[in-house]
PQR file with spaces between the fields and no chain letter, atoms N, CA, C, O and H, PARSE charges and radii, in Angstrom:
ATOM       1  N    MET     1       0.760   -1.249   -0.285 -0.4000 1.5000
ATOM       2  CA   MET     1       0.138   -0.003   -0.152 -0.0000 2.0000
ATOM       3  C    MET     1       0.789    1.326   -0.043  0.5500 1.7000
ATOM       4  O    MET     1       1.461    1.559    0.962 -0.5500 1.4000
ATOM       5  N    ILE     2       0.680    2.095   -0.841 -0.4000 1.5000
ATOM       6  CA   ILE     2       1.312    3.325   -1.159 -0.0000 2.0000
ATOM       7  C    ILE     2       0.708    4.140   -0.397  0.5500 1.7000
ATOM       8  O    ILE     2      -0.522    4.090   -0.389 -0.5500 1.4000
ATOM       9  H    ILE     2       0.135    1.906   -1.657  0.4000 1.0000
ATOM      10  N    ASP     3       1.454    5.189    0.515 -0.4000 1.5000
ATOM      11  CA   ASP     3       0.999    6.464    1.342 -0.0000 2.0000
ATOM      12  C    ASP     3       1.698    7.408    0.459  0.5500 1.7000
ATOM      13  O    ASP     3       2.919    7.544    0.536 -0.5500 1.4000
ATOM      14  H    ASP     3       2.453    5.230    0.508  0.4000 1.0000
ATOM      15  N    PHE     4       0.906    8.132   -0.458 -0.4000 1.5000
ATOM      16  CA   PHE     4       1.584    9.187   -1.165 -0.0000 2.0000
ATOM      17  C    PHE     4       1.623   10.520   -0.360  0.5500 1.7000
ATOM      18  O    PHE     4       2.152   11.539   -0.802 -0.5500 1.4000
ATOM      19  H    PHE     4      -0.086    8.021   -0.520  0.4000 1.0000
ATOM      20  N    ASP     5       1.025   10.432    0.848 -0.4000 1.5000
ATOM      21  CA   ASP     5       1.085   11.719    1.528 -0.0000 2.0000
ATOM      22  C    ASP     5       2.558   11.674    2.510  0.5500 1.7000
ATOM      23  O    ASP     5       3.205   12.715    2.629 -0.5500 1.4000
ATOM      24  H    ASP     5       0.595    9.603    1.208  0.4000 1.0000
ATOM      25  N    ARG     6       2.971   10.528    3.120 -0.4000 1.5000
ATOM      26  CA   ARG     6       4.113   10.311    3.530 -0.0000 2.0000
ATOM      27  C    ARG     6       5.212   10.367    2.627  0.5500 1.7000
ATOM      28  O    ARG     6       6.234   11.000    2.893 -0.5500 1.4000
ATOM      29  H    ARG     6       2.446    9.683    3.024  0.4000 1.0000
ATOM      30  N    TYR     7       5.001    9.561    1.290 -0.4000 1.5000
ATOM      31  CA   TYR     7       5.914    9.719    0.350 -0.0000 2.0000
ATOM      32  C    TYR     7       6.370   11.189   -0.115  0.5500 1.7000
ATOM      33  O    TYR     7       7.542   11.421   -0.412 -0.5500 1.4000
ATOM      34  H    TYR     7       4.170    9.046    1.075  0.4000 1.0000
ATOM      35  N    GLU     8       5.401   12.125   -0.154 -0.4000 1.5000
ATOM      36  CA   GLU     8       5.897   13.096   -0.743 -0.0000 2.0000
ATOM      37  C    GLU     8       6.221   14.054    0.747  0.5500 1.7000
ATOM      38  O    GLU     8       6.995   14.971    0.474 -0.5500 1.4000
ATOM      39  H    GLU     8       4.450   11.936    0.088  0.4000 1.0000
ATOM      40  N    GLN     9       5.929   14.046    1.796 -0.4000 1.5000
ATOM      41  CA   GLN     9       6.135   14.861    2.903 -0.0000 2.0000
ATOM      42  C    GLN     9       7.838   14.250    3.261  0.5500 1.7000
ATOM      43  O    GLN     9       8.706   14.947    3.786 -0.5500 1.4000
ATOM      44  H    GLN     9       5.300   13.301    2.017  0.4000 1.0000
ATOM      45  N    THR    10       8.016   12.805    2.829 -0.4000 1.5000
ATOM      46  CA   THR    10       9.606   12.464    3.174 -0.0000 2.0000
ATOM      47  C    THR    10      10.213   13.102    2.213  0.5500 1.7000
ATOM      48  O    THR    10      10.808   14.102    2.615 -0.5500 1.4000
ATOM      49  H    THR    10       7.311   12.239    2.402  0.4000 1.0000
ATOM      50  N    ALA    11      10.288   12.894    1.065 -0.4000 1.5000
ATOM      51  CA   ALA    11      10.671   13.483   -0.193 -0.0000 2.0000
ATOM      52  C    ALA    11      10.826   14.856   -0.061  0.5500 1.7000
ATOM      53  O    ALA    11      11.812   15.207   -0.709 -0.5500 1.4000
ATOM      54  H    ALA    11       9.805   12.082    0.738  0.4000 1.0000
ATOM      55  N    ALA    12      10.277   15.789    0.497 -0.4000 1.5000
ATOM      56  CA   ALA    12      10.197   17.358    0.754 -0.0000 2.0000
ATOM      57  C    ALA    12      11.672   17.476    1.791  0.5500 1.7000
ATOM      58  O    ALA    12      12.678   18.172    1.652 -0.5500 1.4000
ATOM      59  H    ALA    12       9.476   15.504    1.023  0.4000 1.0000
ATOM      60  N    TRP    13      11.310   16.533    2.794 -0.4000 1.5000
ATOM      61  CA   TRP    13      12.268   16.611    3.938 -0.0000 2.0000
ATOM      62  C    TRP    13      13.487   16.473    3.913  0.5500 1.7000
ATOM      63  O    TRP    13      14.269   17.078    4.646 -0.5500 1.4000
ATOM      64  H    TRP    13      10.493   15.968    2.907  0.4000 1.0000
ATOM      65  N    LEU    14      13.814   15.570    2.973 -0.4000 1.5000
ATOM      66  CA   LEU    14      15.280   15.098    2.388 -0.0000 2.0000
ATOM      67  C    LEU    14      15.613   15.993    1.479  0.5500 1.7000
ATOM      68  O    LEU    14      16.764   16.428    1.440 -0.5500 1.4000
ATOM      69  H    LEU    14      13.179   15.078    2.377  0.4000 1.0000
ATOM      70  N    GLU    15      14.693   16.386    0.644 -0.4000 1.5000
ATOM      71  CA   GLU    15      15.431   17.467   -0.618 -0.0000 2.0000
ATOM      72  C    GLU    15      15.911   18.610    0.526  0.5500 1.7000
ATOM      73  O    GLU    15      17.093   18.950    0.578 -0.5500 1.4000
ATOM      74  H    GLU    15      13.758   16.033    0.675  0.4000 1.0000
ATOM      75  N    TYR    16      14.756   19.258    1.571 -0.4000 1.5000
ATOM      76  CA   TYR    16      15.238   20.213    1.796 -0.0000 2.0000
ATOM      77  C    TYR    16      16.276   20.592    3.269  0.5500 1.7000
ATOM      78  O    TYR    16      16.782   21.673    3.570 -0.5500 1.4000
ATOM      79  H    TYR    16      13.796   18.982    1.529  0.4000 1.0000
ATOM      80  N    CYS    17      16.340   19.377    3.936 -0.4000 1.5000
ATOM      81  CA   CYS    17      16.857   19.529    4.883 -0.0000 2.0000
ATOM      82  C    CYS    17      18.167   18.808    4.904  0.5500 1.7000
ATOM      83  O    CYS    17      19.103   19.163    5.621 -0.5500 1.4000
ATOM      84  H    CYS    17      15.929   18.499    3.691  0.4000 1.0000
ATOM      85  N    ASP    18      18.205   17.664    3.997 -0.4000 1.5000
ATOM      86  CA   ASP    18      19.683   16.852    3.881 -0.0000 2.0000
ATOM      87  C    ASP    18      20.153   17.258    2.616  0.5500 1.7000
ATOM      88  O    ASP    18      21.160   16.688    2.195 -0.5500 1.4000
ATOM      89  H    ASP    18      17.444   17.376    3.415  0.4000 1.0000
ATOM      90  N    GLY    19      19.603   18.167    1.899 -0.4000 1.5000
ATOM      91  CA   GLY    19      20.326   18.711    0.799 -0.0000 2.0000
ATOM      92  C    GLY    19      20.423   17.976   -0.623  0.5500 1.7000
ATOM      93  O    GLY    19      21.254   18.284   -1.477 -0.5500 1.4000
ATOM      94  H    GLY    19      18.785   18.630    2.241  0.4000 1.0000
ATOM      95  N    MET    20      19.104   16.586   -0.818 -0.4000 1.5000
ATOM      96  CA   MET    20      19.306   15.831   -1.550 -0.0000 2.0000
ATOM      97  C    MET    20      18.826   16.279   -3.090  0.5500 1.7000
ATOM      98  O    MET    20      17.890   17.077   -3.035 -0.5500 1.4000
ATOM      99  H    MET    20      18.429   16.336   -0.124  0.4000 1.0000
ATOM     100  N    SER    21      19.214   15.977   -4.338 -0.4000 1.5000
ATOM     101  CA   SER    21      18.513   16.269   -5.242 -0.0000 2.0000
ATOM     102  C    SER    21      17.332   15.762   -4.820  0.5500 1.7000
ATOM     103  O    SER    21      17.106   15.214   -3.740 -0.5500 1.4000
ATOM     104  H    SER    21      19.974   15.329   -4.383  0.4000 1.0000
ATOM     105  N    ARG    22      16.421   16.012   -5.916 -0.4000 1.5000
ATOM     106  CA   ARG    22      14.999   15.837   -5.837 -0.0000 2.0000
ATOM     107  C    ARG    22      14.752   14.325   -6.268  0.5500 1.7000
ATOM     108  O    ARG    22      13.832   13.691   -5.750 -0.5500 1.4000
ATOM     109  H    ARG    22      16.605   16.456   -6.793  0.4000 1.0000
ATOM     110  N    PHE    23      15.546   13.786   -7.174 -0.4000 1.5000
ATOM     111  CA   PHE    23      15.533   12.588   -7.596 -0.0000 2.0000
ATOM     112  C    PHE    23      16.129   11.438   -6.645  0.5500 1.7000
ATOM     113  O    PHE    23      15.730   10.273   -6.608 -0.5500 1.4000
ATOM     114  H    PHE    23      16.293   14.301   -7.594  0.4000 1.0000
ATOM     115  N    GLU    24      17.190   12.016   -5.868 -0.4000 1.5000
ATOM     116  CA   GLU    24      17.615   11.142   -4.746 -0.0000 2.0000
ATOM     117  C    GLU    24      16.584   11.165   -3.594  0.5500 1.7000
ATOM     118  O    GLU    24      16.227   10.094   -3.105 -0.5500 1.4000
ATOM     119  H    GLU    24      17.514   12.962   -5.898  0.4000 1.0000
ATOM     120  N    ALA    25      16.066   12.394   -3.117 -0.4000 1.5000
ATOM     121  CA   ALA    25      15.276   12.426   -2.170 -0.0000 2.0000
ATOM     122  C    ALA    25      13.783   11.690   -2.628  0.5500 1.7000
ATOM     123  O    ALA    25      13.073   11.603   -1.626 -0.5500 1.4000
ATOM     124  H    ALA    25      16.356   13.265   -3.514  0.4000 1.0000
ATOM     125  N    GLU    26      13.204   11.218   -3.675 -0.4000 1.5000
ATOM     126  CA   GLU    26      12.094   10.738   -3.978 -0.0000 2.0000
ATOM     127  C    GLU    26      12.549    8.979   -4.056  0.5500 1.7000
ATOM     128  O    GLU    26      11.936    8.019   -3.588 -0.5500 1.4000
ATOM     129  H    GLU    26      13.780   11.289   -4.489  0.4000 1.0000
ATOM     130  N    THR    27      13.505    9.001   -4.624 -0.4000 1.5000
ATOM     131  CA   THR    27      14.148    7.498   -4.446 -0.0000 2.0000
ATOM     132  C    THR    27      14.417    7.189   -3.037  0.5500 1.7000
ATOM     133  O    THR    27      14.150    6.010   -2.803 -0.5500 1.4000
ATOM     134  H    THR    27      14.003    9.780   -5.004  0.4000 1.0000
ATOM     135  N    GLU    28      14.701    7.610   -2.367 -0.4000 1.5000
ATOM     136  CA   GLU    28      14.794    7.372   -0.939 -0.0000 2.0000
ATOM     137  C    GLU    28      13.412    7.099   -0.075  0.5500 1.7000
ATOM     138  O    GLU    28      13.242    6.109    0.637 -0.5500 1.4000
ATOM     139  H    GLU    28      14.918    8.568   -2.557  0.4000 1.0000
ATOM     140  N    ALA    29      12.317    8.321   -0.300 -0.4000 1.5000
ATOM     141  CA   ALA    29      11.250    8.097    0.173 -0.0000 2.0000
ATOM     142  C    ALA    29      10.503    6.623   -0.161  0.5500 1.7000
ATOM     143  O    ALA    29       9.951    5.858    0.630 -0.5500 1.4000
ATOM     144  H    ALA    29      12.455    9.125   -0.878  0.4000 1.0000
ATOM     145  N    ALA    30      10.683    6.501   -1.596 -0.4000 1.5000
ATOM     146  CA   ALA    30      10.158    5.514   -1.843 -0.0000 2.0000
ATOM     147  C    ALA    30      10.654    4.247   -1.347  0.5500 1.7000
ATOM     148  O    ALA    30       9.883    3.388   -0.919 -0.5500 1.4000
ATOM     149  H    ALA    30      11.131    7.122   -2.239  0.4000 1.0000
ATOM     150  N    ARG    31      12.238    4.058   -1.396 -0.4000 1.5000
ATOM     151  CA   ARG    31      12.776    3.063   -0.601 -0.0000 2.0000
ATOM     152  C    ARG    31      12.345    2.692    0.512  0.5500 1.7000
ATOM     153  O    ARG    31      11.947    1.540    0.690 -0.5500 1.4000
ATOM     154  H    ARG    31      12.864    4.756   -1.743  0.4000 1.0000
ATOM     155  N    ARG    32      12.352    3.600    1.441 -0.4000 1.5000
ATOM     156  CA   ARG    32      11.590    3.604    2.834 -0.0000 2.0000
ATOM     157  C    ARG    32      10.258    3.286    3.249  0.5500 1.7000
ATOM     158  O    ARG    32       9.810    3.197    4.392 -0.5500 1.4000
ATOM     159  H    ARG    32      12.675    4.535    1.296  0.4000 1.0000
ATOM     160  N    GLN    33       9.609    3.105    1.975 -0.4000 1.5000
ATOM     161  CA   GLN    33       8.213    2.183    1.839 -0.0000 2.0000
ATOM     162  C    GLN    33       8.149    0.955    1.292  0.5500 1.7000
ATOM     163  O    GLN    33       7.095    0.365    1.056 -0.5500 1.4000
ATOM     164  H    GLN    33       9.973    3.178    1.047  0.4000 1.0000
ATOM     165  N    GLY    34       9.524    0.432    1.023 -0.4000 1.5000
ATOM     166  CA   GLY    34       9.731   -0.910    0.565 -0.0000 2.0000
ATOM     167  C    GLY    34       9.542   -0.917   -0.900  0.5500 1.7000
ATOM     168  O    GLY    34       9.451   -1.948   -1.567 -0.5500 1.4000
ATOM     169  H    GLY    34      10.381    0.911    1.215  0.4000 1.0000
ATOM     170  N    LEU    35       9.481    0.409   -1.413 -0.4000 1.5000
ATOM     171  CA   LEU    35       9.174    0.402   -3.244 -0.0000 2.0000
ATOM     172  C    LEU    35      10.187    0.890   -4.099  0.5500 1.7000
ATOM     173  O    LEU    35      11.228    1.225   -3.532 -0.5500 1.4000
ATOM     174  H    LEU    35       9.555    1.246   -0.871  0.4000 1.0000
ATOM     175  N    LYS    36      10.148    0.980   -5.015 -0.4000 1.5000
ATOM     176  CA   LYS    36      10.831    1.786   -5.934 -0.0000 2.0000
ATOM     177  C    LYS    36      10.374    3.083   -6.387  0.5500 1.7000
ATOM     178  O    LYS    36       9.152    3.214   -6.452 -0.5500 1.4000
ATOM     179  H    LYS    36       9.302    0.708   -5.475  0.4000 1.0000
ATOM     180  N    ARG    37      11.131    4.117   -6.730 -0.4000 1.5000
ATOM     181  CA   ARG    37      10.537    5.246   -7.319 -0.0000 2.0000
ATOM     182  C    ARG    37       9.489    5.132   -8.345  0.5500 1.7000
ATOM     183  O    ARG    37       8.399    5.697   -8.442 -0.5500 1.4000
ATOM     184  H    ARG    37      12.124    4.010   -6.677  0.4000 1.0000
ATOM     185  N    HIS    38      10.133    4.188   -9.151 -0.4000 1.5000
ATOM     186  CA   HIS    38       8.759    4.408  -10.645 -0.0000 2.0000
ATOM     187  C    HIS    38       7.508    3.732  -10.190  0.5500 1.7000
ATOM     188  O    HIS    38       6.441    3.977  -10.754 -0.5500 1.4000
ATOM     189  H    HIS    38      11.018    3.729   -9.072  0.4000 1.0000
ATOM     190  N    GLU    39       7.587    2.930   -9.240 -0.4000 1.5000
ATOM     191  CA   GLU    39       6.319    2.245   -9.010 -0.0000 2.0000
ATOM     192  C    GLU    39       5.444    3.196   -8.089  0.5500 1.7000
ATOM     193  O    GLU    39       4.213    3.204   -8.092 -0.5500 1.4000
ATOM     194  H    GLU    39       8.454    2.731   -8.782  0.4000 1.0000
ATOM     195  N    VAL    40       6.412    4.145   -7.152 -0.4000 1.5000
ATOM     196  CA   VAL    40       5.226    5.509   -6.755 -0.0000 2.0000
ATOM     197  C    VAL    40       4.825    6.309   -7.879  0.5500 1.7000
ATOM     198  O    VAL    40       3.634    6.383   -8.180 -0.5500 1.4000
ATOM     199  H    VAL    40       7.411    4.138   -7.150  0.4000 1.0000
ATOM     200  N    LYS    41       5.660    6.877   -8.484 -0.4000 1.5000
ATOM     201  CA   LYS    41       5.619    7.733   -9.580 -0.0000 2.0000
ATOM     202  C    LYS    41       4.420    7.201  -10.733  0.5500 1.7000
ATOM     203  O    LYS    41       3.488    7.807  -11.262 -0.5500 1.4000
ATOM     204  H    LYS    41       6.627    6.817   -8.239  0.4000 1.0000
ATOM     205  N    ASN    42       4.787    6.129  -10.824 -0.4000 1.5000
ATOM     206  CA   ASN    42       3.718    5.451  -12.003 -0.0000 2.0000
ATOM     207  C    ASN    42       2.108    5.275  -11.172  0.5500 1.7000
ATOM     208  O    ASN    42       1.097    5.577  -11.807 -0.5500 1.4000
ATOM     209  H    ASN    42       5.544    5.637  -10.395  0.4000 1.0000
ATOM     210  N    ALA    43       2.019    4.869  -10.015 -0.4000 1.5000
ATOM     211  CA   ALA    43       0.741    4.802   -9.180 -0.0000 2.0000
ATOM     212  C    ALA    43       0.293    6.001   -9.295  0.5500 1.7000
ATOM     213  O    ALA    43      -0.855    6.131   -9.719 -0.5500 1.4000
ATOM     214  H    ALA    43       2.840    4.624   -9.499  0.4000 1.0000
ATOM     215  N    ASN    44       1.070    7.179   -8.951 -0.4000 1.5000
ATOM     216  CA   ASN    44       0.711    8.401   -8.829 -0.0000 2.0000
ATOM     217  C    ASN    44       0.087    9.191  -10.156  0.5500 1.7000
ATOM     218  O    ASN    44      -0.822   10.018  -10.218 -0.5500 1.4000
ATOM     219  H    ASN    44       2.003    7.074   -8.607  0.4000 1.0000
ATOM     220  N    ARG    45       0.685    8.783  -10.891 -0.4000 1.5000
ATOM     221  CA   ARG    45       0.372    9.411  -12.429 -0.0000 2.0000
ATOM     222  C    ARG    45      -0.913    8.935  -13.009  0.5500 1.7000
ATOM     223  O    ARG    45      -1.726    9.706  -13.518 -0.5500 1.4000
ATOM     224  H    ARG    45       1.424    8.111  -10.841  0.4000 1.0000
ATOM     225  N    ILE    46      -1.117    7.366  -12.902 -0.4000 1.5000
ATOM     226  CA   ILE    46      -2.560    6.834  -13.100 -0.0000 2.0000
ATOM     227  C    ILE    46      -3.544    7.070  -12.284  0.5500 1.7000
ATOM     228  O    ILE    46      -4.665    6.683  -12.614 -0.5500 1.4000
ATOM     229  H    ILE    46      -0.457    6.739  -12.488  0.4000 1.0000
ATOM     230  N    GLY    47      -3.350    7.765  -11.015 -0.4000 1.5000
ATOM     231  CA   GLY    47      -4.504    7.999  -10.051 -0.0000 2.0000
ATOM     232  C    GLY    47      -4.879    6.673   -9.317  0.5500 1.7000
ATOM     233  O    GLY    47      -5.965    6.577   -8.744 -0.5500 1.4000
ATOM     234  H    GLY    47      -2.440    8.079  -10.746  0.4000 1.0000
ATOM     235  N    ASP    48      -3.878    5.540   -9.340 -0.4000 1.5000
ATOM     236  CA   ASP    48      -3.893    4.330   -9.003 -0.0000 2.0000
ATOM     237  C    ASP    48      -4.262    4.179   -7.241  0.5500 1.7000
ATOM     238  O    ASP    48      -3.497    3.670   -6.422 -0.5500 1.4000
ATOM     239  H    ASP    48      -2.996    5.618   -9.805  0.4000 1.0000
ATOM     240  N    THR    49      -5.713    4.799   -6.919 -0.4000 1.5000
ATOM     241  CA   THR    49      -5.961    4.960   -5.713 -0.0000 2.0000
ATOM     242  C    THR    49      -6.500    3.625   -4.965  0.5500 1.7000
ATOM     243  O    THR    49      -6.866    3.670   -3.791 -0.5500 1.4000
ATOM     244  H    THR    49      -6.335    5.213   -7.584  0.4000 1.0000
ATOM     245  N    THR    50      -6.521    2.461   -5.716 -0.4000 1.5000
ATOM     246  CA   THR    50      -6.899    1.221   -5.190 -0.0000 2.0000
ATOM     247  C    THR    50      -5.382    0.593   -4.667  0.5500 1.7000
ATOM     248  O    THR    50      -5.366   -0.548   -4.205 -0.5500 1.4000
ATOM     249  H    THR    50      -6.223    2.424   -6.670  0.4000 1.0000
ATOM     250  N    ALA    51      -4.251    1.299   -4.749 -0.4000 1.5000
ATOM     251  CA   ALA    51      -3.154    0.750   -4.217 -0.0000 2.0000
ATOM     252  C    ALA    51      -2.561    1.353   -2.924  0.5500 1.7000
ATOM     253  O    ALA    51      -1.522    0.966   -2.389 -0.5500 1.4000
ATOM     254  H    ALA    51      -4.263    2.226   -5.124  0.4000 1.0000
ATOM     255  N    SER    52      -3.458    2.471   -2.442 -0.4000 1.5000
ATOM     256  CA   SER    52      -2.828    3.078   -1.365 -0.0000 2.0000
ATOM     257  C    SER    52      -4.283    3.858   -0.867  0.5500 1.7000
ATOM     258  O    SER    52      -5.287    3.951   -1.574 -0.5500 1.4000
ATOM     259  H    SER    52      -4.302    2.785   -2.877  0.4000 1.0000
ATOM     260  N    GLY    53      -4.139    4.392    0.526 -0.4000 1.5000
ATOM     261  CA   GLY    53      -5.218    4.982    1.492 -0.0000 2.0000
ATOM     262  C    GLY    53      -5.553    6.509    0.691  0.5500 1.7000
ATOM     263  O    GLY    53      -6.632    7.069    0.885 -0.5500 1.4000
ATOM     264  H    GLY    53      -3.324    4.317    1.100  0.4000 1.0000
ATOM     265  N    HIS    54      -4.526    7.084   -0.199 -0.4000 1.5000
ATOM     266  CA   HIS    54      -4.723    8.427   -0.862 -0.0000 2.0000
ATOM     267  C    HIS    54      -5.854    7.971   -1.897  0.5500 1.7000
ATOM     268  O    HIS    54      -5.862    7.114   -2.781 -0.5500 1.4000
ATOM     269  H    HIS    54      -3.649    6.629   -0.357  0.4000 1.0000
ATOM     270  N    GLN    55      -7.003    9.073   -1.339 -0.4000 1.5000
ATOM     271  CA   GLN    55      -8.243    9.231   -2.063 -0.0000 2.0000
ATOM     272  C    GLN    55      -8.158   10.793   -2.914  0.5500 1.7000
ATOM     273  O    GLN    55      -7.683   11.807   -2.403 -0.5500 1.4000
ATOM     274  H    GLN    55      -6.997    9.769   -0.621  0.4000 1.0000
ATOM     275  N    ARG    56      -8.659   10.722   -4.134 -0.4000 1.5000
ATOM     276  CA   ARG    56      -8.649   11.796   -4.788 -0.0000 2.0000
ATOM     277  C    ARG    56     -10.175   11.966   -5.111  0.5500 1.7000
ATOM     278  O    ARG    56     -10.637   11.151   -5.909 -0.5500 1.4000
ATOM     279  H    ARG    56      -9.045    9.898   -4.549  0.4000 1.0000
ATOM     280  N    GLN    57     -11.093   13.002   -4.550 -0.4000 1.5000
ATOM     281  CA   GLN    57     -12.404   13.047   -4.476 -0.0000 2.0000
ATOM     282  C    GLN    57     -12.426   14.570   -5.459  0.5500 1.7000
ATOM     283  O    GLN    57     -11.663   15.536   -5.449 -0.5500 1.4000
ATOM     284  H    GLN    57     -10.717   13.664   -3.902  0.4000 1.0000
ATOM     285  N    ALA    58     -13.521   14.299   -6.179 -0.4000 1.5000
ATOM     286  CA   ALA    58     -13.988   15.694   -6.799 -0.0000 2.0000
ATOM     287  C    ALA    58     -14.526   16.494   -5.978  0.5500 1.7000
ATOM     288  O    ALA    58     -15.316   16.124   -5.110 -0.5500 1.4000
ATOM     289  H    ALA    58     -14.141   13.514   -6.187  0.4000 1.0000
ATOM     290  N    ASP    59     -14.153   17.712   -6.160 -0.4000 1.5000
ATOM     291  CA   ASP    59     -14.513   19.007   -5.629 -0.0000 2.0000
ATOM     292  C    ASP    59     -16.124   19.063   -5.722  0.5500 1.7000
ATOM     293  O    ASP    59     -16.650   19.185   -6.829 -0.5500 1.4000
ATOM     294  H    ASP    59     -13.511   18.014   -6.865  0.4000 1.0000
ATOM     295  N    ALA    60     -16.842   18.980   -4.636 -0.4000 1.5000
ATOM     296  CA   ALA    60     -18.691   18.427   -4.497 -0.0000 2.0000
ATOM     297  C    ALA    60     -18.848   20.032   -5.188  0.5500 1.7000
ATOM     298  O    ALA    60     -19.759   19.991   -6.015 -0.5500 1.4000
ATOM     299  H    ALA    60     -16.414   18.881   -3.737  0.4000 1.0000
ATOM     300  N    ARG    61     -18.342   21.185   -5.114 -0.4000 1.5000
ATOM     301  CA   ARG    61     -19.095   22.390   -5.539 -0.0000 2.0000
ATOM     302  C    ARG    61     -18.656   22.224   -6.949  0.5500 1.7000
ATOM     303  O    ARG    61     -18.551   23.395   -7.314 -0.5500 1.4000
ATOM     304  H    ARG    61     -17.602   21.218   -4.442  0.4000 1.0000
ATOM     305  N    GLN    62     -18.364   21.544   -7.868 -0.4000 1.5000
ATOM     306  CA   GLN    62     -17.880   21.201   -9.428 -0.0000 2.0000
ATOM     307  C    GLN    62     -18.754   20.424   -9.573  0.5500 1.7000
ATOM     308  O    GLN    62     -18.987   19.532   -8.758 -0.5500 1.4000
ATOM     309  H    GLN    62     -18.449   20.593   -7.571  0.4000 1.0000
ATOM     310  N    PRO    63     -19.490   20.636  -10.774 -0.5600 1.5000
ATOM     311  CA   PRO    63     -20.310   19.622  -11.514  0.2800 2.0000
ATOM     312  C    PRO    63     -19.311   18.649  -12.343  0.5500 1.7000
ATOM     313  O    PRO    63     -18.292   18.988  -12.945 -0.5500 1.4000
ATOM     314  N    LYS    64     -19.753   17.618  -12.244 -0.4000 1.5000
ATOM     315  CA   LYS    64     -18.691   16.227  -13.174 -0.0000 2.0000
ATOM     316  C    LYS    64     -18.442   16.810  -14.255  0.5500 1.7000
ATOM     317  O    LYS    64     -19.284   17.623  -14.637 -0.5500 1.4000
ATOM     318  H    LYS    64     -20.581   17.342  -11.756  0.4000 1.0000
ATOM     319  N    ASN    65     -17.249   16.596  -15.072 -0.4000 1.5000
ATOM     320  CA   ASN    65     -16.462   16.890  -15.989 -0.0000 2.0000
ATOM     321  C    ASN    65     -16.335   18.373  -16.470  0.5500 1.7000
ATOM     322  O    ASN    65     -16.143   18.845  -17.591 -0.5500 1.4000
ATOM     323  H    ASN    65     -16.565   15.935  -14.762  0.4000 1.0000
ATOM     324  N    ASN    66     -16.518   18.983  -15.164 -0.4000 1.5000
ATOM     325  CA   ASN    66     -16.356   20.182  -15.352 -0.0000 2.0000
ATOM     326  C    ASN    66     -14.870   20.839  -16.044  0.5500 1.7000
ATOM     327  O    ASN    66     -13.861   20.605  -15.380 -0.5500 1.4000
ATOM     328  H    ASN    66     -16.674   18.600  -14.253  0.4000 1.0000
ATOM     329  N    MET    67     -14.722   21.485  -17.078 -0.4000 1.5000
ATOM     330  CA   MET    67     -13.571   22.101  -17.380 -0.0000 2.0000
ATOM     331  C    MET    67     -13.422   23.624  -17.550  0.5500 1.7000
ATOM     332  O    MET    67     -14.236   24.229  -18.247 -0.5500 1.4000
ATOM     333  H    MET    67     -15.543   21.675  -17.617  0.4000 1.0000
ATOM     334  N    PRO    68     -12.536   24.184  -17.013 -0.5600 1.5000
ATOM     335  CA   PRO    68     -12.397   25.502  -16.639  0.2800 2.0000
ATOM     336  C    PRO    68     -12.380   25.911  -18.050  0.5500 1.7000
ATOM     337  O    PRO    68     -11.959   25.267  -19.011 -0.5500 1.4000
ATOM     338  N    THR    69     -12.941   27.163  -18.020 -0.4000 1.5000
ATOM     339  CA   THR    69     -12.837   28.087  -19.263 -0.0000 2.0000
ATOM     340  C    THR    69     -12.175   29.386  -19.419  0.5500 1.7000
ATOM     341  O    THR    69     -11.424   29.815  -18.543 -0.5500 1.4000
ATOM     342  H    THR    69     -13.283   27.686  -17.239  0.4000 1.0000
ATOM     343  N    VAL    70     -12.416   30.008  -20.466 -0.4000 1.5000
ATOM     344  CA   VAL    70     -11.246   31.229  -20.945 -0.0000 2.0000
ATOM     345  C    VAL    70     -12.649   32.063  -20.267  0.5500 1.7000
ATOM     346  O    VAL    70     -13.790   31.602  -20.289 -0.5500 1.4000
ATOM     347  H    VAL    70     -13.026   29.659  -21.177  0.4000 1.0000
ATOM     348  N    GLN    71     -12.266   33.340  -19.695 -0.4000 1.5000
ATOM     349  CA   GLN    71     -13.196   34.240  -19.122 -0.0000 2.0000
ATOM     350  C    GLN    71     -13.708   34.791  -20.681  0.5500 1.7000
ATOM     351  O    GLN    71     -13.156   34.567  -21.758 -0.5500 1.4000
ATOM     352  H    GLN    71     -11.339   33.715  -19.677  0.4000 1.0000
ATOM     353  N    PRO    72     -14.662   35.402  -20.475 -0.5600 1.5000
ATOM     354  CA   PRO    72     -15.523   35.817  -21.961  0.2800 2.0000
ATOM     355  C    PRO    72     -14.890   37.645  -21.613  0.5500 1.7000
ATOM     356  O    PRO    72     -14.641   38.296  -20.599 -0.5500 1.4000
ATOM     357  N    ALA    73     -14.836   37.952  -23.462 -0.4000 1.5000
ATOM     358  CA   ALA    73     -14.420   39.222  -23.203 -0.0000 2.0000
ATOM     359  C    ALA    73     -15.394   39.686  -22.884  0.5500 1.7000
ATOM     360  O    ALA    73     -16.444   39.056  -22.756 -0.5500 1.4000
ATOM     361  H    ALA    73     -15.039   37.423  -24.286  0.4000 1.0000
ATOM     362  N    PRO    74     -15.189   41.361  -22.611 -0.5600 1.5000
ATOM     363  CA   PRO    74     -15.803   42.346  -22.140  0.2800 2.0000
ATOM     364  C    PRO    74     -16.776   42.694  -23.070  0.5500 1.7000
ATOM     365  O    PRO    74     -16.291   42.397  -24.162 -0.5500 1.4000
ATOM     366  N    GLN    75     -17.846   43.145  -23.224 -0.4000 1.5000
ATOM     367  CA   GLN    75     -18.924   43.545  -24.236 -0.0000 2.0000
ATOM     368  C    GLN    75     -18.891   44.987  -23.980  0.5500 1.7000
ATOM     369  O    GLN    75     -18.973   45.589  -22.909 -0.5500 1.4000
ATOM     370  H    GLN    75     -18.240   43.387  -22.337  0.4000 1.0000
ATOM     371  N    LYS    76     -18.711   45.560  -25.567 -0.4000 1.5000
ATOM     372  CA   LYS    76     -18.658   46.807  -25.765 -0.0000 2.0000
ATOM     373  C    LYS    76     -19.761   47.772  -25.309  0.5500 1.7000
ATOM     374  O    LYS    76     -20.847   47.237  -25.534 -0.5500 1.4000
ATOM     375  H    LYS    76     -18.644   45.071  -26.436  0.4000 1.0000
ATOM     376  N    GLU    77     -19.868   48.669  -24.900 -0.4000 1.5000
ATOM     377  CA   GLU    77     -21.027   49.486  -24.720 -0.0000 2.0000
ATOM     378  C    GLU    77     -21.106   50.203  -25.998  0.5500 1.7000
ATOM     379  O    GLU    77     -20.121   50.673  -26.568 -0.5500 1.4000
ATOM     380  H    GLU    77     -18.986   49.103  -24.718  0.4000 1.0000
ATOM     381  N    ASN    78     -22.730   50.293  -26.579 -0.4000 1.5000
ATOM     382  CA   ASN    78     -23.134   51.638  -27.492 -0.0000 2.0000
ATOM     383  C    ASN    78     -23.174   52.626  -27.049  0.5500 1.7000
ATOM     384  O    ASN    78     -23.474   53.600  -27.740 -0.5500 1.4000
ATOM     385  H    ASN    78     -23.530   49.911  -26.116  0.4000 1.0000
């Protein structure tokens, strides 16, 4: 089971406090969960929430399949 929150926090800590590169920090954070970096990155990329407790819920205020739109141009006054 992948704990994405713990993975991200650990990687951030290692990068900032221990001076590791992002790649090194992510690799070490994954290793601490018994995984390889590419396993965590692939699961996160495809949104594999079945493999973890990390749930991504749609914002209840937004309708399903809502896409951001461009702000309409202001109307010219006659």
